[in-house]
N, C-alpha and C positions, 0 to 999 in steps of 0.2 A: 504494500500500500504506500502511496505517496506520502512524503514528509513535508509537503508544501503548505500544509494548513488547510487543504480542501477536504480533508477527511471528515465525515460526519460523526466519527467516533469520539467519545469523551470518556475519561476515566477519573473516578473519585476514590481515593483510598483513605481509610479511617483507621489509624493505629490506636485502637481502644485498649482499655485496661484489662479486658477479659479476652476479646477477640480482635484480630486484624481482619478488616473487610475490604474487598475491592469490588467496585461496581463499574461495569463498562456499558455505556448506553450509546444509542444512535439517535440523532435528531432527524426526524422524518415527518413531513406533512404536518408541521406544527405540533408534533407530539414527540414524546421520548420513549424509545423502544429499548427495553433491557436486552443486552446481548450476552452478558455474563455476570454472574455473582460468585465471587470466590471468598470463602471464609475459612480462617484457621483459628483454632482455640490456642492462643499463645500464653494466656494467663500472666501477662506482664506484671500486674499489680501484686500477684502472689510472690513475685521476686524482689519486692522491696523489703529491706531490713529495717531495724528500729531507727536507723539514721537516715532513712529514705534513699539509700543507695540501691541500685538495681544489681542483682546477682549476675555473675557471668553466664550462668545457665539460662536465666530469663532473657538476657540480651541475645544469647545464641539462638534461642527459640524464635525470637523476633527476626533476627538476620536470616535464618533458614526460611522463614515464611516470605520475607521480602525478596529472596532469590527466586521464589516461584512467581511472585507478582511481576518481577522485572521482565520476565519473558513476554507477558501480555502487553507491557508498556512500549515495547520496541517499535510497534507500527502506529503509534498514536502521536500526533504532533504535540510538542512540549506545551504549547499554549492551551491544549485541551486536557491537560492533566493537573489535578490538584491533590496533594497529599498532606494530611494533617495528623498531628498527634494530640491526644487529649489528656485527661486527668493524671495518669501515671507519669507521663513524660513531662507534665508541668511540675510534678512533685520531685522527680528523681534528681538527686544532687549530682549524679554522674551522667546526666542526660547527654552532655557533649560527646562523651565516649561512644555512646550508643548511636548518636546521630551521624558522627563522622563516618562510621563504617556503613550505616544504613543509606546515607546519601550516595556513597560510592556504589553500593549494590544496585540501587534504583536508577542512578544517573539523573535523578531529578531531586530538587530540594524538598525537604520535609518542613512544614511550618508547625511549630508547637503553638496552638491557639489558646487564648485565654478562656476561662470558663464562660465569660459573658459572650465572647465571639462564638463559642461552641453553641450556647443557648440560642443565639441569634440565627445561626446557620441551621440548627435543628428546626427552628420555627419556620424558616423559609422552605425547608423540605416538607414540612407538614402542610404549609399553605399551598404549595404547588401540587400536592397530591390528594388532599382531603377536601371534600365539599362541605356545604353547610354555610349558613350566614350567621351573623352575630359575632360576639366575642368568644374566643376559645381559650381554654386553659390546656396547656400541653405539659405532660409529665414524661420525662425520659430518664429511666433508671439505667445507668451504665455500670461498668465494672467498679469504678472508683469515684464517680460523681453522679449526682442526680440533678437534672436541669428542670426548672419550673419556668414556664413562660405564659404570659397572657398577651394575646394579640387579637387584632381584627384585620381581615383581609391580609395584606402582606406586611402590615406594620405591627411590630412588637411593642407593647406598652410597658411590660415588666419582664426583666430577664434576670434569672438567678441561677448560679451554679453552686450546688451544695456538696460538701466533701463527705459524701457517703455513697456507696454503690454495692452491687451484689457480691463482688469479690472481697472488698474491705469489710463488709458486714459479716461475710462468712468467716473471715479471720478473727474479727472482734467478738462475735457472739455465738458462733457455732464451731469454734476451734476444736472442741471435744467431740464434734460430729453427733452430738445428742439432739434428737428432735423432740425435746420435752417442752412443757409449758413455760418453764423458767427461761430457757433460751429464747423462745419466741417472744415472751413478754419483755425481756431485756432488749431484744433487737428492735421491737416496735417502739418501746419507750426511748431508746437511744436515737432512733430516727426522728421522733417527735421533738426531742431537745434540739436537734439540728434545724428542724423546720420552724420552730417557734419564732425566731427573730423576723421572719418574712411574713408571718401569718396575717398580721393586721393589714399590711399593704395589699396582699392578694385578696383578702376578703372585701376590702374597701373597693378595689377595682371591680371585682365580680366577673362572672362569665356566664355565657349561655350554654355552651357545650364543653365537654371535657374529652380530650383524646390522649391516649398513651402511645408513646413512640419509642419502643425499646424491645430488646429480646425478651425481657421479663413479661411485658404485656402481650407480646406475640405468643409466648409459651402458654400464658394463661388462657388466651383465646383458643388456642389449639386444644388444650385440655378440655375446656368447656364444650367445644363443638364435638370432640370425641365422646364426651359423656352425655350428649343429647341436649345440652343447654343451648340457649341462643348466644349471639356474639357479644351482647352487652355485659360489661363487667360491673358488678355491684358489690357493696360491702358484704352482703349476706353470702354471695358466692365466694368471696375471698376467705371468709371465715370457715366456710364449708371445706375449702381446699386446705386450709390450715389444719383442720381436724383430720382430713385424709392423710396429710403429711405426718401428723403425729401418731398415726397408727404404726409407723416404722420407728423402731428404737434408735437406729443409727442412720446417718445420712447415706451410707453405702447400701442400705436395705430399702431406700425410698423407691416405691413403685406406685405411680398414679397413672391411671389410664389416660393416654394422650401425651404424657410427659416423656420427652426423648432423653436418652441416656446422657448425652453430652450436656444437656441443660440441667440435669438433676442436681449436680453439685452446688450450683448457685441459686437454685429455685427457692429454697426456704428463706434465704437472706433477701432476695429480691421481693418475695411475697411479703415479708415483714415490713420492708420500706413502703410498699404500696398500701398496705393496711394502715400504716401510720399516716400516709398522705390522705387517704380516704377519710380517716377519722378526724384528723385535725382540720382539714379544709371542708369537711362535711360534704363530700362529693356524693351525688346520687347515682350517677352512672358514667361509665367511660367506654369509648369504643377505640379500636386500634386505628392509628393513623396510617395513611398509605405510604409515608416515607418519613425520613428524619435527616440525620447529619449528612450521609452520603448523597441522598437525593438533593439536599440543599446545596451541597458543593457542585453537583452536576448542573442543576438548573441555573445556578448563578453564573455559570460560564456561557449561558445561552440567553443573551439579552432580549431577543425577540419573543421569548416565552414569558416575560414578566408582565402578565396581565391578571386582572382580578378574578374573572369567572372561570374557575378550573373546569367546571362541568361543561360549559359552552365550548371551551377549547377541546375537551375530550370528544364531544359530539361532532364538532367540525372536522377534527382530525380523522375520525372513523368514516364520516361521510366522504371525505376526500380519498382516503385509502381504498375504500370499497366502491367508489364511484356511485354512491347513492344519489337519488334524485332529492337534493336538499330542499328544493322549492315545494315538492310534493310532501316531504316530511313536515315542513312548516305548515302546509295546508292542513294536514291531518291533526297536527298538534293544536293549531288555532281552533279548529272545529271541536276537538275533544275538550279544550278548556272552556269553550263557549257552552258546550253541553253541561259541563261541570257547574258553571255559574247558574244555568237555568235550573239544574237539579237542586240547587241550594248551596253551592260552594262549600265553605268550611263547615256549614251545618250538616252537610250530607257526607263529606269526607273530612273528618276532623283533623287528621294529621297533616301538617303542611308538606311533609315529604310526599304525600299522595299525589299532589299536583305536580311536583318535580318529576316523579317517576312516571306519571302518565305522559307528560310532555316529552321526556327523554325517549320512552319506548315508541311514541308516535313518530319521532324523528328517525328512529333506527330500525323500525320493525321489519323493513324489507331487506335487511342485510343478507338474510338466508337465500334470497333470489340470486345472489352472485354465484351461488353453487348450483342451485336447481330449483325449478318452480314447484314440482310435485310435493316435495317435502320442505318447502320454504320455511314453514314455521319451526320445524325441527332444527333446521340448519341455523336459523336465527337464534334459537335458544342456545345452541351449542356455542356459537361464536360469542354471543354477548356474555355468556357465563364464563368463558375462558379467556377472553381478551383482557388486557390490562386496561382498566377504566379509572384513571385518576379522578378523584372527586366522589367516587361511589364506594360504599363499604361492600364487604363480601356478601352480606345478606341482601343488599340492594341489587347487586349484580345478578344474584340468583333469581330474585323476583322479576327483574326486567326481562330476563331470559324466559321465565315461565309465562309472562304476559305475551311476549313475542311469539312463543310457541302456539298461542291460542288466538292470534289476531284475526283469523278467518276460518271458515269452514267449521269442522266439528268443534263443539264446545264441551270441555270437561272441567270439573272442579279443580281449583288450584291446590297444589300440594301444601303441606305445612311450610310456612316461611316466616321469617322474623323481621321483615322490613316494615310491614304495616300490620294493623289488626286484621283479622280474617274478614270482617265486614267491609272495611275500607278497601282491602285488596280485591275483593269480589266486585265492588262498585267501580274501581279503576278499570278492571277488565271489561266490564259491560260498556263503559264509555268508549274505550279504545276500539272495541269491535264495531260500535255504531259509527264512530268517526271514520273508520276505514271504509265501511260499507257506503256511507253517504257521500264520500269524496272520490269514488272510484273513477270518475271521469277526469280527475286530476286537474281540474280548473276551478278555482274558487267561485267564479261567476256562474258556474253551472250547478252549484249546490242548491238544494231546495230551501225554501223558508220553513223553518221547523221550530217547534217549541217542545221542550222536554219537561214533563212534570213528574216529580218524584214524591211519592207518598210512602215514606219508609222504604221498603224494598220494591214497591210496585212502581214501574215506569210506564208513563203514557207518552208516546211520541205523536204529537199532532203535526200533520204535514198536508200540504196543499193537494186536494183531489186532482186538480188539473195537472200538477207536476207528476203525480203517480200515474195518471193516464198516459202522459207523454213518455214515461220511463218505466215500461212494464217489467223489464228485467229487474231493476232495482226494487220495484214494488213487490215482486215475487220474493226477492231475497230478503226484504224487510219482514215479510210475513214468516218466512222460514226462520229468521233470526228471532222474532218474537216467540215462535213456538219453541225454539231451542232454549232460550233463556227461561221461559215458563216451565218447560219440562225438567229443568235442572233445579227448580225451586226458586227462580228469580222472576216473578210475574212481570210480563211486559205486553202492552197492547199498542196497536197502531191505529190512530184515528185520522181519517181523511176529513179535511175541513174546506 
């Protein structure tokens, strides 16, 4: 590959206290495509002695890992590479010795960034990959530091890096490897003492949503999904997982369904810190962010991607990549939202996410036609559930796919999903199907004048008799649709007027 700077590849490397990570991405069609993720458990923080000097063994583990990373950096232009060191390298008294050899191995300089800069970059990674409006609280538990950020859009309003992490808390509170109540209580209380100085500032600022951006939070979500729970992290679920962990006497015996072996060693310490954060900040619920430090580093190298509406960027990128008819997608979305307003808007579908997910699916529902018409809905579901969709959570991706699977023809009940309540999910699907059916001539001026009346779950679609007479195929399809919805227990009637 050319070294002239025309390469669309970018590399972000994060030399963390527990793991070293390398992310290689490609900038394409206004979107970021992940090409490689390489991770090695280096456990750098475990190599710090009481004088904060790194042991030769820990440094060697780091150098060995960087030798692997160096191979992937050979073909990426220097200006498209960013390498940062975090908490342990900030602390190590002999950091210069480590960096001298590390820089030689990589052939690129390593920046040891401050805690505040780390927090700011984490926030950018979250802002670029996670949807939702309003003010967000971001919690990132690393190996030797925990970052707390409050921000809105792309602007961080409070940035704090605290000296506690899952590796240091393992050494401080679980050194004897005992998973008993005393160790957990001490670890949780220790975290609260570190958090207390920033408590007033964060509570005063406040937030609308809370997201977690770390291996600890990712591990928690994987455990919860493996155990049949939804993806939302709550205090009750954290305490339930603490009880599961305490069933093992020793850390080496820890077995929790969904917990990977490599994560098990630092899981109790990370869990303790998160419980402390939840309790002290009185957090109701947390979801997993789409990205963090590495994504922040990568996106910051691409100036043209610095815009506010992550979801709009994602939709536009997919429409371009799959050559979708974006004008028609907008037509279906506009009609679906008009039907939602007529049905009662927020009174009919209470969750604000319902409107967002309806609009998104309307704009992308035809993606499966790029593969085949006959099974278009099946292909749409597969693609939307497996594509990287920055701005949408895992549960939302699944739900969008299930809506797209059912946008036309046969109607079946939605499976269990965790993006919306069952009632709202069903209503979103009904509106999507009607909007697709009524706009099939693909020109807004040819749509009929309609009124949709919703009485609880009964829908009455009032439509011009003259228009129905002039469009017999659509009239027949509307009757079929009314029967399908009624047969599945969702009453619907067509009234000509």
